[in-house]
N, CA, C and O atoms as CSV, one atom per row, in Angstrom:
chain,resi,resn,atom,element,x,y,z
A,1,MET,N,N,6.528,-161.343,65.995
A,1,MET,CA,C,7.646,-161.384,65.116
A,1,MET,C,C,8.115,-162.818,64.928
A,1,MET,O,O,8.293,-163.552,65.899
A,2,SER,N,N,8.322,-163.227,63.635
A,2,SER,CA,C,8.691,-164.624,63.397
A,2,SER,C,C,10.207,-164.813,63.663
A,2,SER,O,O,11.029,-163.899,63.591
A,3,GLN,N,N,10.475,-166.048,63.967
A,3,GLN,CA,C,11.843,-166.483,64.240
A,3,GLN,C,C,12.624,-166.505,62.899
A,3,GLN,O,O,12.075,-166.889,61.866
A,4,PRO,N,N,13.900,-166.090,62.932
A,4,PRO,CA,C,14.678,-166.148,61.723
A,4,PRO,C,C,14.760,-167.587,61.163
A,4,PRO,O,O,14.669,-168.571,61.897
A,5,THR,N,N,14.934,-167.657,59.847
A,5,THR,CA,C,15.086,-168.920,59.169
A,5,THR,C,C,16.549,-169.319,59.262
A,5,THR,O,O,17.416,-168.451,59.358
A,6,LYS,N,N,16.840,-170.616,59.235
A,6,LYS,CA,C,18.199,-171.051,59.266
A,6,LYS,C,C,18.616,-171.494,57.843
A,6,LYS,O,O,17.853,-172.108,57.098
A,7,PHE,N,N,19.842,-171.149,57.530
A,7,PHE,CA,C,20.426,-171.486,56.212
A,7,PHE,C,C,21.728,-172.192,56.430
A,7,PHE,O,O,22.525,-171.781,57.274
A,8,MET,N,N,21.968,-173.272,55.668
A,8,MET,CA,C,23.301,-173.923,55.633
A,8,MET,C,C,24.046,-173.330,54.483
A,8,MET,O,O,23.523,-173.284,53.370
A,9,VAL,N,N,25.293,-172.858,54.717
A,9,VAL,CA,C,26.164,-172.377,53.659
A,9,VAL,C,C,27.291,-173.323,53.555
A,9,VAL,O,O,27.995,-173.580,54.532
A,10,LYS,N,N,27.485,-173.868,52.346
A,10,LYS,CA,C,28.633,-174.770,52.098
A,10,LYS,C,C,29.608,-173.974,51.272
A,10,LYS,O,O,29.299,-173.514,50.173
A,11,PHE,N,N,30.828,-173.819,51.840
A,11,PHE,CA,C,31.918,-173.103,51.160
A,11,PHE,C,C,32.914,-174.105,50.590
A,11,PHE,O,O,33.178,-175.132,51.216
A,12,ASN,N,N,33.457,-173.833,49.443
A,12,ASN,CA,C,34.614,-174.554,48.922
A,12,ASN,C,C,35.805,-173.654,48.930
A,12,ASN,O,O,35.823,-172.614,48.273
A,13,LEU,N,N,36.813,-174.060,49.683
A,13,LEU,CA,C,38.040,-173.251,49.801
A,13,LEU,C,C,38.911,-173.381,48.575
A,13,LEU,O,O,38.831,-174.380,47.859
A,14,THR,N,N,39.749,-172.381,48.320
A,14,THR,CA,C,40.668,-172.470,47.216
A,14,THR,C,C,41.657,-173.583,47.454
A,14,THR,O,O,41.940,-173.940,48.598
A,15,GLU,N,N,42.181,-174.127,46.387
A,15,GLU,CA,C,43.130,-175.208,46.483
A,15,GLU,C,C,44.365,-174.850,47.273
A,15,GLU,O,O,44.715,-175.568,48.210
A,16,ASN,N,N,45.034,-173.778,46.935
A,16,ASN,CA,C,46.262,-173.376,47.613
A,16,ASN,C,C,46.091,-172.038,48.288
A,16,ASN,O,O,45.992,-171.005,47.626
A,17,PHE,N,N,46.055,-172.059,49.644
A,17,PHE,CA,C,45.974,-170.822,50.375
A,17,PHE,C,C,47.291,-170.019,50.232
A,17,PHE,O,O,48.387,-170.545,50.423
A,18,THR,N,N,47.135,-168.767,49.900
A,18,THR,CA,C,48.317,-167.893,49.839
A,18,THR,C,C,48.667,-167.303,51.238
A,18,THR,O,O,47.874,-167.378,52.177
A,19,GLU,N,N,49.820,-166.748,51.332
A,19,GLU,CA,C,50.224,-166.101,52.576
A,19,GLU,C,C,49.199,-164.921,52.935
A,19,GLU,O,O,48.879,-164.684,54.100
A,20,ALA,N,N,48.736,-164.237,51.887
A,20,ALA,CA,C,47.757,-163.134,52.141
A,20,ALA,C,C,46.497,-163.674,52.694
A,20,ALA,O,O,45.859,-163.044,53.538
A,21,GLN,N,N,46.105,-164.883,52.217
A,21,GLN,CA,C,44.832,-165.463,52.785
A,21,GLN,C,C,45.077,-165.916,54.201
A,21,GLN,O,O,44.211,-165.698,55.048
A,22,TYR,N,N,46.198,-166.532,54.516
A,22,TYR,CA,C,46.500,-166.885,55.875
A,22,TYR,C,C,46.501,-165.697,56.816
A,22,TYR,O,O,46.114,-165.808,57.979
A,23,ASP,N,N,46.944,-164.549,56.298
A,23,ASP,CA,C,46.957,-163.323,57.127
A,23,ASP,C,C,45.595,-162.873,57.484
A,23,ASP,O,O,45.442,-162.145,58.465
A,24,LEU,N,N,44.589,-163.254,56.758
A,24,LEU,CA,C,43.185,-162.855,57.011
A,24,LEU,C,C,42.468,-163.773,57.994
A,24,LEU,O,O,41.361,-163.453,58.426
A,25,VAL,N,N,43.062,-164.893,58.355
A,25,VAL,CA,C,42.455,-165.881,59.258
A,25,VAL,C,C,42.059,-165.221,60.606
A,25,VAL,O,O,40.924,-165.394,61.051
A,26,PRO,N,N,42.985,-164.461,61.268
A,26,PRO,CA,C,42.568,-163.831,62.530
A,26,PRO,C,C,41.344,-162.928,62.412
A,26,PRO,O,O,40.497,-162.905,63.306
A,27,GLN,N,N,41.253,-162.195,61.323
A,27,GLN,CA,C,40.104,-161.296,61.116
A,27,GLN,C,C,38.831,-162.157,60.904
A,27,GLN,O,O,37.751,-161.838,61.402
A,28,GLN,N,N,39.007,-163.250,60.151
A,28,GLN,CA,C,37.853,-164.159,59.893
A,28,GLN,C,C,37.356,-164.707,61.247
A,28,GLN,O,O,36.157,-164.677,61.524
A,29,ARG,N,N,38.244,-165.189,62.054
A,29,ARG,CA,C,37.865,-165.766,63.349
A,29,ARG,C,C,37.226,-164.742,64.234
A,29,ARG,O,O,36.284,-165.075,64.953
A,30,MET,N,N,37.696,-163.474,64.224
A,30,MET,CA,C,37.076,-162.398,64.997
A,30,MET,C,C,35.650,-162.169,64.523
A,30,MET,O,O,34.744,-162.046,65.348
A,31,MET,N,N,35.427,-162.108,63.209
A,31,MET,CA,C,34.094,-161.874,62.698
A,31,MET,C,C,33.169,-163.025,63.071
A,31,MET,O,O,32.027,-162.815,63.478
A,32,VAL,N,N,33.688,-164.264,62.924
A,32,VAL,CA,C,32.876,-165.415,63.301
A,32,VAL,C,C,32.474,-165.341,64.785
A,32,VAL,O,O,31.332,-165.649,65.127
A,33,GLY,N,N,33.373,-164.949,65.641
A,33,GLY,CA,C,33.028,-164.805,67.042
A,33,GLY,C,C,31.975,-163.732,67.263
A,33,GLY,O,O,31.102,-163.886,68.116
A,34,GLU,N,N,32.050,-162.645,66.503
A,34,GLU,CA,C,31.038,-161.590,66.623
A,34,GLU,C,C,29.683,-162.111,66.193
A,34,GLU,O,O,28.666,-161.850,66.834
A,35,PHE,N,N,29.686,-162.864,65.080
A,35,PHE,CA,C,28.413,-163.403,64.542
A,35,PHE,C,C,27.790,-164.345,65.557
A,35,PHE,O,O,26.576,-164.322,65.760
A,36,PHE,N,N,28.611,-165.178,66.201
A,36,PHE,CA,C,28.063,-166.055,67.266
A,36,PHE,C,C,27.504,-165.272,68.408
A,36,PHE,O,O,26.411,-165.579,68.883
A,37,SER,N,N,28.216,-164.260,68.876
A,37,SER,CA,C,27.733,-163.486,70.027
A,37,SER,C,C,26.440,-162.694,69.669
A,37,SER,O,O,25.638,-162.412,70.559
A,38,GLU,N,N,26.236,-162.341,68.403
A,38,GLU,CA,C,25.070,-161.640,67.962
A,38,GLU,C,C,23.914,-162.585,67.625
A,38,GLU,O,O,22.812,-162.128,67.323
A,39,GLY,N,N,24.156,-163.887,67.674
A,39,GLY,CA,C,23.110,-164.865,67.369
A,39,GLY,C,C,22.888,-165.055,65.885
A,39,GLY,O,O,21.899,-165.674,65.492
A,40,LYS,N,N,23.767,-164.548,65.055
A,40,LYS,CA,C,23.616,-164.653,63.626
A,40,LYS,C,C,24.183,-165.988,63.063
A,40,LYS,O,O,23.831,-166.418,61.964
A,41,LEU,N,N,25.058,-166.609,63.847
A,41,LEU,CA,C,25.678,-167.817,63.457
A,41,LEU,C,C,25.322,-168.915,64.406
A,41,LEU,O,O,25.461,-168.715,65.613
A,42,ALA,N,N,24.859,-170.099,63.946
A,42,ALA,CA,C,24.494,-171.176,64.841
A,42,ALA,C,C,25.610,-172.230,64.864
A,42,ALA,O,O,25.793,-172.902,65.879
A,43,SER,N,N,26.347,-172.384,63.778
A,43,SER,CA,C,27.475,-173.295,63.787
A,43,SER,C,C,28.432,-172.935,62.635
A,43,SER,O,O,28.059,-172.290,61.655
A,44,TYR,N,N,29.686,-173.387,62.808
A,44,TYR,CA,C,30.738,-173.041,61.861
A,44,TYR,C,C,31.730,-174.173,61.949
A,44,TYR,O,O,32.326,-174.385,63.006
A,45,THR,N,N,31.931,-174.926,60.843
A,45,THR,CA,C,32.747,-176.095,60.806
A,45,THR,C,C,33.686,-176.061,59.652
A,45,THR,O,O,33.274,-175.811,58.519
A,46,LEU,N,N,34.940,-176.308,59.911
A,46,LEU,CA,C,35.957,-176.306,58.861
A,46,LEU,C,C,36.653,-177.636,58.812
A,46,LEU,O,O,37.075,-178.174,59.835
A,47,SER,N,N,36.771,-178.170,57.598
A,47,SER,CA,C,37.498,-179.399,57.328
A,47,SER,C,C,38.673,-179.067,56.416
A,47,SER,O,O,38.481,-178.916,55.210
A,48,LEU,N,N,39.857,-178.951,56.947
A,48,LEU,CA,C,41.004,-178.614,56.125
A,48,LEU,C,C,41.342,-179.750,55.190
A,48,LEU,O,O,41.800,-179.508,54.073
A,49,GLU,N,N,41.129,-180.988,55.613
A,49,GLU,CA,C,41.436,-182.139,54.780
A,49,GLU,C,C,40.759,-182.103,53.427
A,49,GLU,O,O,41.343,-182.507,52.422
A,50,TYR,N,N,39.544,-181.624,53.401
A,50,TYR,CA,C,38.732,-181.618,52.187
A,50,TYR,C,C,38.526,-180.245,51.599
A,50,TYR,O,O,37.933,-180.116,50.528
A,51,GLY,N,N,39.013,-179.191,52.290
A,51,GLY,CA,C,38.836,-177.833,51.774
A,51,GLY,C,C,37.396,-177.387,51.772
A,51,GLY,O,O,36.942,-176.679,50.874
A,52,LYS,N,N,36.673,-177.823,52.814
A,52,LYS,CA,C,35.270,-177.447,52.948
A,52,LYS,C,C,35.026,-176.688,54.241
A,52,LYS,O,O,35.725,-176.863,55.239
A,53,LEU,N,N,34.026,-175.854,54.189
A,53,LEU,CA,C,33.584,-175.116,55.407
A,53,LEU,C,C,32.088,-175.061,55.349
A,53,LEU,O,O,31.520,-174.739,54.306
A,54,TRP,N,N,31.430,-175.370,56.455
A,54,TRP,CA,C,29.996,-175.270,56.580
A,54,TRP,C,C,29.591,-174.306,57.680
A,54,TRP,O,O,30.192,-174.281,58.754
A,55,ALA,N,N,28.576,-173.521,57.405
A,55,ALA,CA,C,28.055,-172.576,58.453
A,55,ALA,C,C,26.540,-172.650,58.451
A,55,ALA,O,O,25.929,-172.760,57.388
A,56,VAL,N,N,25.936,-172.593,59.600
A,56,VAL,CA,C,24.482,-172.466,59.727
A,56,VAL,C,C,24.258,-171.053,60.232
A,56,VAL,O,O,24.759,-170.641,61.278
A,57,ILE,N,N,23.494,-170.344,59.449
A,57,ILE,CA,C,23.267,-168.888,59.731
A,57,ILE,C,C,21.796,-168.627,60.010
A,57,ILE,O,O,20.933,-169.177,59.326
A,58,ASN,N,N,21.502,-167.814,60.983
A,58,ASN,CA,C,20.159,-167.389,61.290
A,58,ASN,C,C,19.925,-166.051,60.562
A,58,ASN,O,O,20.585,-165.045,60.822
A,59,ALA,N,N,18.969,-166.095,59.656
A,59,ALA,CA,C,18.689,-164.875,58.888
A,59,ALA,C,C,17.217,-164.911,58.401
A,59,ALA,O,O,16.578,-165.963,58.381
A,60,GLY,N,N,16.727,-163.769,58.027
A,60,GLY,CA,C,15.341,-163.683,57.560
A,60,GLY,C,C,15.171,-164.014,56.058
A,60,GLY,O,O,14.071,-164.301,55.586
A,61,SER,N,N,16.309,-163.961,55.326
A,61,SER,CA,C,16.256,-164.176,53.869
A,61,SER,C,C,17.603,-164.577,53.325
A,61,SER,O,O,18.622,-164.413,53.995
A,62,VAL,N,N,17.618,-165.102,52.115
A,62,VAL,CA,C,18.867,-165.418,51.460
A,62,VAL,C,C,19.732,-164.192,51.291
A,62,VAL,O,O,20.958,-164.277,51.375
A,63,MET,N,N,19.117,-163.066,51.056
A,63,MET,CA,C,19.850,-161.820,50.845
A,63,MET,C,C,20.556,-161.420,52.143
A,63,MET,O,O,21.672,-160.903,52.090
A,64,GLU,N,N,19.947,-161.641,53.286
A,64,GLU,CA,C,20.612,-161.345,54.552
A,64,GLU,C,C,21.814,-162.257,54.725
A,64,GLU,O,O,22.852,-161.818,55.221
A,65,VAL,N,N,21.694,-163.537,54.321
A,65,VAL,CA,C,22.799,-164.468,54.394
A,65,VAL,C,C,23.952,-163.984,53.571
A,65,VAL,O,O,25.092,-163.949,54.033
A,66,VAL,N,N,23.645,-163.595,52.298
A,66,VAL,CA,C,24.729,-163.086,51.363
A,66,VAL,C,C,25.384,-161.871,51.977
A,66,VAL,O,O,26.611,-161.769,51.971
A,67,GLU,N,N,24.601,-160.944,52.508
A,67,GLU,CA,C,25.205,-159.769,53.148
A,67,GLU,C,C,26.102,-160.134,54.325
A,67,GLU,O,O,27.161,-159.534,54.511
A,68,LEU,N,N,25.684,-161.110,55.114
A,68,LEU,CA,C,26.475,-161.502,56.258
A,68,LEU,C,C,27.802,-162.188,55.853
A,68,LEU,O,O,28.868,-161.850,56.367
A,69,ILE,N,N,27.710,-163.138,54.941
A,69,ILE,CA,C,28.949,-163.837,54.581
A,69,ILE,C,C,29.863,-162.959,53.751
A,69,ILE,O,O,31.068,-163.209,53.709
A,70,ASN,N,N,29.345,-161.958,53.102
A,70,ASN,CA,C,30.261,-161.058,52.346
A,70,ASN,C,C,31.068,-160.135,53.333
A,70,ASN,O,O,32.017,-159.463,52.929
A,71,LYS,N,N,30.667,-160.130,54.599
A,71,LYS,CA,C,31.451,-159.399,55.595
A,71,LYS,C,C,32.671,-160.166,56.082
A,71,LYS,O,O,33.574,-159.597,56.695
A,72,LEU,N,N,32.687,-161.430,55.809
A,72,LEU,CA,C,33.818,-162.352,56.229
A,72,LEU,C,C,34.966,-162.066,55.217
A,72,LEU,O,O,34.766,-162.071,54.003
A,73,PRO,N,N,36.166,-161.818,55.774
A,73,PRO,CA,C,37.298,-161.489,54.896
A,73,PRO,C,C,37.702,-162.521,53.906
A,73,PRO,O,O,38.216,-162.175,52.843
A,74,LEU,N,N,37.489,-163.820,54.209
A,74,LEU,CA,C,37.909,-164.874,53.280
A,74,LEU,C,C,36.901,-165.349,52.280
A,74,LEU,O,O,37.195,-166.192,51.433
A,75,THR,N,N,35.670,-164.792,52.381
A,75,THR,CA,C,34.642,-165.145,51.455
A,75,THR,C,C,35.058,-164.879,50.001
A,75,THR,O,O,34.701,-165.649,49.109
A,76,GLN,N,N,35.803,-163.808,49.758
A,76,GLN,CA,C,36.224,-163.483,48.436
A,76,GLN,C,C,37.075,-164.569,47.749
A,76,GLN,O,O,37.220,-164.587,46.527
A,77,TYR,N,N,37.635,-165.480,48.583
A,77,TYR,CA,C,38.478,-166.534,48.084
A,77,TYR,C,C,37.790,-167.888,48.021
A,77,TYR,O,O,38.418,-168.914,47.760
A,78,MET,N,N,36.447,-167.865,48.273
A,78,MET,CA,C,35.692,-169.170,48.302
A,78,MET,C,C,34.507,-169.061,47.389
A,78,MET,O,O,33.998,-167.982,47.087
A,79,GLN,N,N,34.087,-170.239,46.960
A,79,GLN,CA,C,32.763,-170.361,46.284
A,79,GLN,C,C,31.819,-170.953,47.375
A,79,GLN,O,O,32.217,-171.746,48.228
A,80,TYR,N,N,30.571,-170.514,47.280
A,80,TYR,CA,C,29.630,-171.053,48.246
A,80,TYR,C,C,28.254,-171.280,47.607
A,80,TYR,O,O,27.922,-170.760,46.542
A,81,LYS,N,N,27.490,-172.084,48.327
A,81,LYS,CA,C,26.103,-172.356,47.960
A,81,LYS,C,C,25.245,-172.284,49.253
A,81,LYS,O,O,25.651,-172.754,50.316
A,82,ILE,N,N,24.071,-171.690,49.117
A,82,ILE,CA,C,23.191,-171.525,50.301
A,82,ILE,C,C,22.044,-172.451,50.178
A,82,ILE,O,O,21.442,-172.588,49.113
A,83,TYR,N,N,21.724,-173.116,51.306
A,83,TYR,CA,C,20.588,-174.065,51.365
A,83,TYR,C,C,19.655,-173.674,52.538
A,83,TYR,O,O,20.076,-173.674,53.695
A,84,PRO,N,N,18.419,-173.353,52.232
A,84,PRO,CA,C,17.448,-173.125,53.346
A,84,PRO,C,C,17.216,-174.459,54.095
A,84,PRO,O,O,17.132,-175.518,53.473
A,85,LEU,N,N,17.116,-174.392,55.412
A,85,LEU,CA,C,16.961,-175.575,56.210
A,85,LEU,C,C,15.541,-175.694,56.798
A,85,LEU,O,O,14.936,-174.687,57.165
A,86,SER,N,N,15.037,-176.876,56.882
A,86,SER,CA,C,13.758,-177.152,57.525
A,86,SER,C,C,13.880,-176.982,59.035
A,86,SER,O,O,13.037,-176.376,59.697
A,87,PHE,N,N,14.997,-177.559,59.556
A,87,PHE,CA,C,15.327,-177.436,60.988
A,87,PHE,C,C,16.829,-177.654,61.131
A,87,PHE,O,O,17.503,-178.148,60.227
A,88,HIS,N,N,17.318,-177.269,62.291
A,88,HIS,CA,C,18.752,-177.473,62.646
A,88,HIS,C,C,18.805,-177.825,64.130
A,88,HIS,O,O,18.554,-176.979,64.988
A,89,GLN,N,N,19.125,-179.043,64.412
A,89,GLN,CA,C,19.173,-179.452,65.855
A,89,GLN,C,C,20.646,-179.716,66.209
A,89,GLN,O,O,21.398,-180.356,65.475
A,90,THR,N,N,21.000,-179.182,67.376
A,90,THR,CA,C,22.313,-179.441,67.921
A,90,THR,C,C,22.166,-179.946,69.357
A,90,THR,O,O,21.081,-179.924,69.938
A,91,MET,N,N,23.269,-180.390,69.896
A,91,MET,CA,C,23.265,-180.923,71.259
A,91,MET,C,C,22.807,-179.820,72.249
A,91,MET,O,O,22.109,-180.093,73.226
A,92,GLU,N,N,23.226,-178.560,71.959
A,92,GLU,CA,C,22.914,-177.451,72.824
A,92,GLU,C,C,21.408,-177.260,72.948
A,92,GLU,O,O,20.889,-177.034,74.042
A,93,ASN,N,N,20.699,-177.353,71.800
A,93,ASN,CA,C,19.283,-177.076,71.865
A,93,ASN,C,C,18.417,-178.360,72.054
A,93,ASN,O,O,17.191,-178.299,71.960
A,94,SER,N,N,19.061,-179.496,72.315
A,94,SER,CA,C,18.300,-180.671,72.629
A,94,SER,C,C,18.645,-181.281,73.980
A,94,SER,O,O,18.134,-182.339,74.346
A,95,THR,N,N,19.551,-180.573,74.744
A,95,THR,CA,C,19.894,-181.052,76.041
A,95,THR,C,C,18.753,-180.927,77.032
A,95,THR,O,O,18.104,-179.886,77.130
A,96,MET,N,N,18.524,-181.991,77.753
A,96,MET,CA,C,17.469,-181.943,78.767
A,96,MET,C,C,17.885,-181.064,79.945
A,96,MET,O,O,19.060,-181.001,80.306
A,97,THR,N,N,16.917,-180.401,80.526
A,97,THR,CA,C,17.150,-179.649,81.715
A,97,THR,C,C,16.592,-180.434,82.905
A,97,THR,O,O,15.576,-181.117,82.773
A,98,PHE,N,N,17.233,-180.343,84.036
A,98,PHE,CA,C,16.805,-181.037,85.212
A,98,PHE,C,C,16.247,-180.097,86.221
A,98,PHE,O,O,16.751,-178.986,86.389
A,99,SER,N,N,15.195,-180.527,86.910
A,99,SER,CA,C,14.645,-179.788,87.958
A,99,SER,C,C,15.198,-180.235,89.300
A,99,SER,O,O,15.385,-181.429,89.533
A,100,LEU,N,N,15.459,-179.275,90.183
A,100,LEU,CA,C,15.977,-179.638,91.491
A,100,LEU,C,C,14.829,-179.906,92.502
A,100,LEU,O,O,15.084,-180.083,93.694
A,101,ASN,N,N,13.582,-179.933,92.023
A,101,ASN,CA,C,12.431,-180.169,92.893
A,101,ASN,C,C,12.307,-181.607,93.241
A,101,ASN,O,O,11.390,-181.989,93.968
């Protein structure tokens, strides 16, 4: 079985968050936590200063990515673009392991 492909999703947040949107933040964070624990999400980064959000998603296809991000409560208030990645390296997967031998 092949390893899932990684996709970068760049979200543009709405200019002015409404009270109703702020009320969805706890649900959004809960879903993000679930996606991390299920291995569907590799990273999730929010920049309030610029109204941008980036996520790296593990999925087999763009359609799987769309299905996943449509489960997030705040997606309906964002525009997004999906980019297939050649690779995604983080500190976690590049940390050296030491042998006690």
